[in-house]
C-alpha positions in Angstrom: -12.2 18.7 -1.8 -11.0 15.9 -0.4 -10.5 16.5 4.1 -10.4 13.0 5.2 -9.8 10.4 2.9 -10.4 6.5 4.3 -7.6 3.8 3.6 -8.9 0.5 4.8 -6.0 -2.3 5.0 -6.3 -5.9 5.1 -2.6 -6.1 5.6 -1.9 -7.7 1.8 1.1 -6.1 0.4 -1.2 -5.4 -2.8 -3.0 -2.3 -0.6 0.2 -0.5 -0.6 -0.7 0.6 -3.8 -4.0 1.9 -2.9 -2.2 4.3 0.2 0.4 5.6 -2.1 -2.7 7.0 -4.3 -4.2 8.0 -1.4 -1.2 9.9 0.3 -0.8 11.8 -3.1 -4.1 12.6 -2.8 -3.8 14.1 1.2 -1.1 16.0 0.2 -2.3 17.5 -3.4 -5.7 18.3 -1.3 -3.5 19.1 2.3 -6.3 16.1 3.9 -5.8 13.3 6.9 -5.4 9.9 6.2 -8.3 7.2 7.8 -6.8 3.7 8.5 -8.7 0.9 9.4 -8.4 -2.4 9.6 -11.3 -4.4 10.5 -11.0 -7.6 12.5 -13.8 -9.9 10.5 -15.6 -11.3 13.3 -18.2 -13.2 10.9 -14.7 -15.8 10.7 -14.4 -16.7 14.2 -18.3 -18.9 13.1 -16.4 -21.4 11.5 -13.9 -22.4 13.8 -14.2 -25.2 15.9 -15.4 -24.6 19.3 -12.3 -25.7 21.4 -10.2 -23.1 19.3 -9.6 -19.8 21.5 -11.5 -17.0 20.3 -9.7 -14.8 22.5 -6.2 -16.1 21.0 -7.7 -15.6 17.5 -8.7 -12.2 18.4 -5.5 -11.4 19.5 -3.6 -12.9 16.3 -5.6 -10.4 14.1 -5.3 -7.6 16.0 -1.5 -7.9 16.2 -2.0 -8.7 12.4 -3.9 -5.3 12.0 -1.7 -3.4 13.8 1.1 -4.9 11.6 -1.4 -3.5 8.9 -2.1 0.0 9.9 2.1 0.7 11.0 2.9 -0.1 7.4 0.3 2.5 6.2 1.6 4.9 8.7 4.9 3.9 6.9 3.9 5.4 3.7 1.9 8.7 5.1 4.5 9.7 7.0 6.9 9.2 4.3 4.5 11.6 2.4 4.1 14.1 5.5 0.6 13.3 5.8 -1.5 13.5 9.1 -2.8 10.2 10.0 -5.4 8.3 12.4 -5.9 4.5 12.9 -8.2 2.3 13.7 -9.5 -1.4 14.0 -12.5 -1.9 14.1 -14.5 -5.7 14.7 -17.4 -6.4 12.7 -18.5 -7.4 8.9 -15.5 -5.7 7.0 -17.7 -3.9 4.3 -20.3 -2.3 6.6 -17.6 -1.8 9.3 -15.5 0.3 6.5 -19.2 2.6 5.3 -20.2 2.9 9.2 -16.6 4.5 9.9 -16.9 6.3 6.8 -19.8 8.0 7.4 -19.5 8.7 11.0 -16.1 10.1 10.7 -17.4 12.4 7.7 -14.9 10.8 5.3 -15.2 12.5 2.1 -13.4 9.6 -0.1 -12.7 6.1 0.5 -9.6 4.8 -1.6 -9.6 0.9 -1.5 -7.8 -1.9 -3.4 -9.3 -4.3 -5.0 -7.5 -7.5 -6.6 -9.3 -7.1 -9.9 -11.3 -10.8 -9.4 -14.0 -11.1 -12.5 -16.1 -13.9 -13.8 -16.9 -17.0 -11.5 -14.6 -16.0 -8.8 -15.9 -12.4 -7.9 -19.5 -14.4 -8.3 -17.9 -17.1 -5.9 -15.9 -15.1 -3.4 -18.3 -11.4 -3.7 -15.7 -8.5 -2.9 -15.6 -6.2 -0.2 -14.5 -3.4 -2.5 -17.5 -4.0 -4.9 -20.1 -3.7 -1.7 -18.7 -0.6 -0.4 -18.9 0.8 -3.7 -22.5 0.4 -3.5 -23.3 1.1 -0.5 -21.0 4.1 0.4 -22.6 7.8 0.4 -19.1 9.1 -0.7 -17.2 8.5 -3.3 -14.9 5.2 -3.4 -12.0 5.3 -5.8 -10.9 1.5 -6.5 -7.0 0.9 -6.9 -6.5 -2.8 -8.7 -3.3 -4.5 -7.7 -3.4 -8.1 -8.7 -6.3 -10.7 -10.4 -6.3 -11.2 -14.5 -7.4 -9.6 -16.9 -11.1 -9.8 -18.0 -12.0 -10.5 -22.0 -12.7 -6.8 -22.1 -9.5 -4.9 -20.6 -7.2 -7.7 -22.8 -5.5 -5.6 -25.7 -7.1 -7.1 -29.4 -4.7 -9.5 -31.3 -2.2 -7.6 -33.7 -4.1 -8.7 -36.3 -6.9 -7.6 -35.4 -5.6 -4.1 -34.4 -4.5 -3.7 -38.3 -8.1 -3.8 -39.6 
């Protein structure tokens, strides 16, 4: 069912839950994991002109290499074959483009589970990928807070 599974990473510790999940799926389906780190070049626009763009790019690429090494360690622990890439661009756009070009069967990505005004103001790379990817996207929640819909009812309400 799944031969190629894409796991985008931003290097945050919470993404490791998504990587673990993807690795277990890869073992089950004898699939290869593709891990990508996208250097968000849009973030360069807010830098002062005197900032060395090359220095910033090098630093972000080093962060990407570290993030991809963590994914490789987790995949290796499960004995899963892995391919890694560092890409420049808009994260959601580049994730979908990579997945389409590489014939990815499933994208597994972490989401912070923001709700309400935070999601409205900050947006979500995962949400944009879910909306635009032509293949299935599995999101693994690793943070955030519960929304009203996710909270269990108070004890007295549950007894009625």
